[in-house]
N, C-alpha and C positions, 0 to 999 in steps of 0.2 A: 734666285738668291733665297736661301732658307730664312725663315723668320727668326728674329732675335729671341733668345730664350728669356723667359720670365725672370725678373730680378730675384736673386737668391740672397738671403742674409744668413750670417752665422754669428752666434754669440759665444764669446769665450770669457771665462772667469780667470782672473789673474791674482797672484799673491806675491808681494815683494819679499824676497828673502832677506833684505837689509832692514827694513823698517816695520814689516808686518802688515802694511796697507793691503787691503783687498778691494778689488773693483771688477766690474764687468764692462765689456765693450761689445758693440754690435757692428759688424762689418758687412758691407754690400760686396758680393762676389761678382767680379767682372770677367766675362769670357771674351778675350779679344777675337776679332773677325779673322779667321784663318786665311782668307783671301788677301787681307792687307798685311800679312806677315812678310817681312823682307828676308826672314831667316830661311835659307834653303833646307835646313834640318827639320823644319816643320813649324807649326804655329806656337805661339808663346803659351805658356801655362796661364791659368787664371790669376788674376790679381785681386787684391782686397782694397776696398776704399773705406777708410775710417769715417767716424761721425763728423770729422772736420773737413772731409773731402780730399784727404791726402791718400794717394795710391801707395800700396805697400806690396811687396812680393809675398810676404807672409807675416801676419801679425804675431806669429809664434816666435819668429826669429828676431823681430825688431821691438819687442816689448820693453817699455821703459816705465818705471814707477812714476805716476804723476805727482806723488807727494815728495819723494826724496831724490828722484832722478836715477835711482839705482837700476842696474841692468841684471840683477840676480832675481829674475822674475820666473815664477812657476805658473804654468798654464793648467787650468782645471776645467771640468765640465761646468756649464752654466749653472748657477745656484749652489755649487759646491762650496764656494768661498763663504757664502752667507750661512750655510748649514754648519761649516766648520767653526766660524766665528761664534755662532749661537751655542755650539757645544762647549766651547771654551769659556763663554760668558753667559751662563744660564740666566734667564730673567729672574729677578728677585721679586717675591710677592710684595705688594703694596701694603703698607701698614700706616695707621694713623699715628701721628705724634701727639703726645699729651704732655702737658706741663706737670712735672713732678717736683713738688716742693718738700723740703724736709719738714717732718713733723716734730714738734716740741712735746716732749713727754714731761708731765709734771710729776713730781714726787708725791707719794701718798701722804696725806696729811690734810690740814684744814684748807679750805679754798683761799685764794690769794687775797680776798677782800676782807679778811679778818674773821671769818666764820660766823658773822652775825645773822 
């Protein structure tokens, strides 16, 4: 019996076309034992196991937005969603807030105490 292959993981970035949510998920790739396959056409293709332990045929076809439940989900390379979000929303430089009070300007003339 050949040794079982080392676990392989794949990370995908997703963006929801409905609400704009972006996220990444890492899946463990499972290669079924070809000897245990009951299918005469050959062994089953690999399966993916999500972070919750659920087996999926392909995370690309079954992606659902965790925020709105939408199924208009786009798949991207890992890190792409964060880079795209950062490009749309560049960080603003930090600045200190200071209290600005209106200044009262006196008219030219003698001081208010009577000029003594």
